[in-house]
C-alpha positions in Angstrom: 11.8 24.6 -12.0 13.2 22.6 -8.9 16.7 21.8 -11.4 17.8 25.1 -11.0 17.7 24.4 -6.9 19.9 21.4 -8.0 22.4 23.2 -9.3 22.6 25.9 -6.4 23.0 23.1 -4.4 25.3 20.5 -6.2 28.8 22.3 -5.7 27.7 22.3 -1.2 27.5 18.8 -1.1 31.0 17.5 -1.4 32.2 14.9 1.1 34.4 17.2 3.1 31.7 19.7 3.6 29.2 16.9 5.1 32.1 15.8 7.3 32.4 19.7 8.1 29.4 19.5 10.2 29.7 19.6 14.2 27.4 18.7 17.3 26.8 22.5 18.1 25.6 22.7 14.4 23.0 19.3 14.6 21.9 21.2 18.3 21.1 24.1 16.6 19.4 22.5 14.2 17.3 20.2 16.5 16.4 24.0 18.2 14.9 25.4 15.9 10.8 25.3 15.4 11.3 25.7 11.3 13.9 24.3 9.2 16.2 25.5 6.6 17.3 23.5 3.6 21.3 23.4 5.7 19.7 22.2 9.1 18.3 19.1 6.6 22.0 18.9 5.6 22.9 19.0 8.9 20.6 16.2 10.0 21.8 13.7 7.3 25.5 14.3 7.9 27.7 11.9 9.8 28.0 14.5 12.9 23.6 13.7 13.7 24.3 10.3 13.9 25.0 10.8 17.9 22.0 12.3 17.9 19.0 9.7 16.6 17.3 9.7 19.9 16.3 13.4 20.6 15.8 13.6 16.5 13.2 10.5 16.8 11.7 12.2 19.8 11.0 15.2 18.2 9.7 13.6 15.1 7.2 11.6 16.7 6.3 14.7 18.5 5.4 16.5 14.9 3.9 13.3 13.4 1.3 13.3 16.0 0.7 16.7 15.9 -0.1 17.0 12.2 -1.3 13.7 11.8 -2.6 12.2 15.1 -1.8 8.1 15.1 -3.0 7.4 12.2 -1.6 5.1 9.1 -3.0 4.9 5.8 -2.8 1.6 4.1 -2.5 0.9 0.9 -1.4 -1.9 -2.3 0.0 -2.3 -5.2 -1.9 -3.7 -8.4 0.6 -4.2 -11.6 -1.0 -4.1 -14.7 1.1 -4.7 -16.6 5.1 -5.5 -17.0 6.3 -5.0 -20.7 8.8 -2.1 -20.6 11.2 -0.4 -23.3 13.9 0.7 -20.7 17.0 -0.5 -19.8 17.2 0.0 -16.0 19.8 -2.1 -14.7 18.5 -2.1 -11.3 14.8 -3.8 -12.6 13.2 -6.8 -13.0 11.3 -5.4 -16.2 14.5 -4.5 -17.9 13.6 -4.5 -21.5 16.7 -7.4 -21.9 15.7 -9.3 -18.7 13.8 -12.8 -19.7 10.7 -12.7 -17.5 7.2 -13.8 -17.7 5.7 -10.4 -19.6 1.9 -10.5 -19.8 -0.6 -7.6 -19.4 -4.4 -7.7 -17.5 -7.1 -7.1 -19.6 -9.6 -5.4 -18.2 -11.7 -7.8 -16.8 -8.9 -9.6 -15.2 -8.1 -5.7 -13.1 -11.6 -6.0 -12.3 -11.2 -10.0 -11.1 -8.0 -8.9 -8.9 -10.0 -5.1 -8.0 -12.1 -7.1 -6.4 -9.7 -9.8 -4.8 -8.2 -6.4 -3.4 -11.3 -4.7 -1.9 -12.7 -8.0 -0.6 -9.8 -7.2 2.2 -11.0 -3.9 2.8 -8.0 -1.7 1.3 -9.9 1.0 -0.8 -6.5 2.5 -1.6 -5.3 0.9 -4.7 -1.8 2.2 -6.4 -2.4 1.2 -10.3 1.8 0.2 -11.8 3.1 -0.4 -15.3 6.1 -1.0 -17.0 7.4 1.8 -19.5 5.6 0.8 -22.4 3.4 3.2 -24.6 2.1 0.4 -26.9 1.5 -2.3 -24.0 0.2 0.1 -21.6 -0.6 3.3 -22.9 -2.7 6.1 -21.1 -5.9 4.8 -23.3 -5.4 1.3 -22.0 -5.1 2.8 -18.1 -7.9 4.9 -18.5 -9.7 1.7 -19.7 -8.5 0.6 -16.2 -9.0 3.3 -13.6 -12.7 3.4 -15.1 -13.3 -0.3 -14.8 -12.1 -0.2 -11.1 -13.1 3.4 -9.4 -16.1 1.9 -8.5 -14.6 -0.1 -6.2 -12.1 2.3 -4.9 -12.4 5.4 -2.7 -8.9 6.3 -4.2 -6.8 5.6 -7.1 -3.1 5.8 -7.4 -0.6 6.1 -10.2 2.8 4.5 -10.1 4.2 4.7 -14.3 6.2 6.5 -16.4 6.2 10.3 -16.6 3.2 12.2 -18.4 2.5 14.8 -20.1 0.1 17.2 -18.5 -2.8 16.5 -20.7 -2.4 12.5 -20.0 -2.2 13.1 -16.3 -5.5 15.3 -16.6 -7.0 12.8 -18.9 -6.1 10.1 -16.0 -7.5 12.0 -13.4 -10.9 13.1 -15.4 -11.3 9.5 -15.5 -10.8 9.1 -11.8 -7.2 9.3 -10.4 -6.1 11.5 -7.7 -2.4 10.6 -6.6 0.7 10.1 -8.5 3.7 8.6 -7.3 6.7 8.9 -9.6 10.6 8.0 -8.0 13.3 10.2 -9.3 15.4 7.1 -8.6 18.6 8.8 -8.0 19.3 12.6 -8.3 22.8 12.7 -9.5 22.9 13.4 -13.3 25.8 11.1 -14.3 24.6 7.6 -12.0 20.9 8.5 -13.4 23.1 8.2 -17.0 24.5 5.1 -15.9 21.9 3.4 -14.7 19.3 3.9 -17.4 22.0 3.5 -20.5 18.7 3.0 -22.8 15.0 3.8 -23.2 13.1 7.2 -22.8 13.6 7.0 -18.8 17.1 8.3 -20.1 15.7 11.6 -20.1 16.8 13.0 -16.5 14.6 16.5 -17.0 11.5 14.6 -18.8 11.3 12.2 -15.7 11.9 15.5 -13.1 10.1 17.7 -14.2 6.9 14.7 -14.5 5.6 16.1 -10.3 5.2 19.4 -11.3 2.8 18.1 -14.1 0.9 16.2 -12.6 0.3 19.1 -9.8 -0.7 20.9 -13.3 -2.6 18.9 -13.7 -5.5 18.8 -11.2 -3.7 15.3 -9.4 -4.8 16.2 -5.4 -1.8 13.7 -4.3 1.8 13.8 -4.9 4.5 11.1 -4.0 8.3 11.3 -4.6 11.7 9.7 -3.5 14.5 8.1 -4.5 16.0 4.6 -4.9 18.1 4.5 -1.9 21.1 2.8 -2.6 22.1 4.1 -6.4 23.7 6.7 -5.2 25.7 8.9 -2.8 22.1 8.3 -0.2 23.1 11.5 1.5 22.6 13.4 -1.4 19.5 11.9 -2.6 17.9 12.0 0.8 18.6 16.0 0.6 17.7 16.3 -2.9 14.2 13.9 -2.2 13.2 16.3 0.7 14.1 19.3 -1.0 12.0 18.6 -3.7 9.3 17.7 -1.9 9.2 21.2 -0.4 9.8 22.7 -3.4 6.1 21.3 -4.4 4.5 21.9 -1.5 5.7 25.8 -1.5 4.9 26.0 -5.5 1.3 23.7 -5.0 0.3 24.7 -1.7 -3.0 23.2 -2.4 -1.4 19.5 -3.3 -0.8 16.8 -0.6 2.6 15.9 -0.7 4.5 12.6 0.0 7.7 10.9 0.5 8.7 7.5 0.2 11.8 5.4 1.4 12.1 2.5 -1.1 15.9 1.2 -0.7 17.3 -1.9 -3.6 16.1 -5.2 -3.1 17.0 -8.4 -5.0 15.5 -8.6 -8.5 16.0 -10.7 -11.9 19.4 -9.2 -12.8 23.0 -8.7 -11.5 23.6 -4.7 -10.8 25.2 -4.0 -7.7 25.3 -0.6 -6.4 29.0 1.2 -5.7 27.3 3.9 -3.4 27.7 3.6 0.0 25.2 1.2 1.3 22.0 2.5 3.0 22.0 0.7 6.7 19.4 0.7 8.7 20.8 3.3 10.9 20.9 5.2 7.6 17.3 4.7 7.0 16.6 5.9 10.3 18.3 9.0 10.1 16.8 10.1 6.6 13.4 9.2 7.8 13.7 11.3 10.8 15.4 14.3 9.1 12.3 13.9 6.2 10.1 14.7 9.0 11.5 17.1 10.8 12.4 19.2 7.6 8.7 18.8 6.3 6.7 17.9 9.3 3.3 18.4 7.1 4.7 15.9 4.2 3.1 12.2 4.4 6.1 9.6 4.6 5.6 6.0 3.1 7.2 2.9 3.7 6.6 -0.3 1.8 7.2 -4.0 1.8 10.7 -3.6 0.5 11.2 -3.7 4.5 11.5 -6.9 6.7 8.5 -6.7 8.9 10.7 -6.5 12.0 12.0 -3.4 10.3 8.3 -1.8 9.2 7.0 -1.8 13.1 10.2 -0.5 14.9 10.1 2.6 11.8 6.3 3.1 12.2 6.5 5.6 15.2 9.4 7.6 14.0 7.2 9.5 10.7 5.4 7.1 8.9 2.1 8.3 7.6 0.9 5.3 5.1 2.0 1.8 4.9 1.5 -0.6 1.6 -0.4 -4.0 3.1 -1.1 -7.6 1.6 1.4 -6.8 -1.2 2.4 -8.3 -4.7 4.5 -7.0 -7.3 3.8 -9.3 -10.0 1.0 -9.2 -12.9 -1.8 -10.5 -10.9 -2.2 -13.1 -8.2 -4.6 -11.3 -5.9 -7.6 -13.0 -7.7 -7.3 -16.8 -9.5 -6.2 -15.7 -12.7 -3.9 -17.7 -14.4 -2.6 -14.4 -15.6 0.7 -13.8 -13.8 3.9 -11.9 -14.6 7.2 -11.6 -13.2 7.6 -9.5 -9.9 9.4 -6.4 -10.6 11.3 -7.1 -6.9 11.5 -9.5 -3.8 9.2 -7.8 -1.5 10.3 -8.2 2.6 7.5 -7.8 4.0 4.7 -10.7 2.8 1.6 -10.4 5.8 -1.7 -10.2 4.7 -3.5 -7.2 5.2 -5.4 -8.2 8.8 -1.3 -8.9 10.0 -0.8 -5.4 9.1 -3.9 -4.6 10.7 -3.4 -6.1 14.3 0.4 -4.9 14.0 -0.3 -1.9 13.7 -2.7 -1.4 16.4 -0.8 -3.5 18.9 1.9 -0.3 18.1 -1.0 1.9 19.3 -2.0 3.3 15.9 -4.9 3.3 14.2 -4.9 1.5 10.5 -7.3 3.8 8.1 -8.3 1.8 5.1 -10.1 5.1 3.4 -9.6 8.9 3.5 -12.4 10.5 4.2 -12.2 13.7 3.6 -11.3 13.1 0.0 -14.1 10.9 -0.5 -16.3 13.7 1.0 -14.5 16.2 -1.7 -14.9 13.9 -4.4 -18.3 13.5 -4.0 -19.1 17.2 -4.0 -17.9 17.5 -7.0 -19.8 14.8 -8.5 -16.5 12.2 -9.5 
C-alpha cells in the first residue's frame, strides 16, 4: 500500500534536504518531460520560488493539452453534521456547541431540487462522522432519492469499507473525495485526539477501497496548514500518482484546501500557507501530475480563485454552503463546518469563468454516456 512509500521518503524530507536543492536542480526538473518524485520535491523547495513564472507557463500548457479550457462545476450538500470525532480544526468536533441536525430524505430532495434549478449537475454529498446518525443505509436512501436529479453524485464522508463503497456505488455514487488531512503521523494523532478518525491507516487506505469497489473518480488531498505544507503537498501528489498507477481506469483528482475559520480555537504552529506557497503547490501538482484533475473550493477568495484559475484548475465549487440545509426554504439548518470565502452565486461564477476565457461545464457528458450504457 501507499504507506510503504511514505516510510521510504520520510527520512529524505528534512528541513536540510529542502534547503539543499539549487536553482540548477529546478532548471533540470523543468526541462524534463516526465517528472520523478525527486523532481516534485525540487519544485516544492525554496529554490523553486524564483521559478514560479516558467512553472506557470508550463502548467498552463499542460492543462490545456489534457483538459482544454473546460472547468467543471459542482456544489456540496451537507446531509448531517453529527460527529463522533474530536478533530481540533473542525466545527463538527463532538465537543463543540453547535446546532446539530440531519436532513430527512424529503428535505434532501428539497435541497437537491433547489441546487438542480441553478443548472448544476455535479453534487457532492457530505456528513459528519456518525454511523448512528448518518450510516451507510441513510446515505444510500439519500443517494437513490437524489440520483435522478443529477448527472453525477460524489461522496465526501468518513472512510468506508470496500463493501460499503460498493453498496453506495450501486446506489448511484460515482466519485469519492477523502482528504488525509495530514500525512504526518505525529501531527495526525495530535489533531485527532479522539474518535474513529484517529485511525491514520484506515483513512489512508480508504481511496484504495473506493477504487476496488468500482468508484470511477477519486479526489484526495491534505488540509494545508495542519503540518509542514511542503511535506503534505509532496505526499498528496505522490499518493495521487500511486493511485493513478495502481488503478489506471480511475480518474484521480487532487484538492488544495487551506485552513479556514471555524467554531473552535485550534491554531496550527506549522509554516503558514501563503498565497505564494499555494501557487507553488498547485504548479508542482500540475507539472508532476499532468493528467490529474485539480479542484479549488470556495475556501479561497473570489480574487484568489480568479487568479489561480489559469494555473491548472479543472474543477470549481460554486454557490456553496457548508451548513446542513440552506439551499431551499427548509427550516432545518445546522451550523456550518467552516466559513467559506467565495459566496458568489452560480451565475456569478459562470460569468467569471467565461470572462477568463474558459468554458464552464455543468455536466460530464462522457460519464453520463458510460452510465447510460450500463443501465444506471
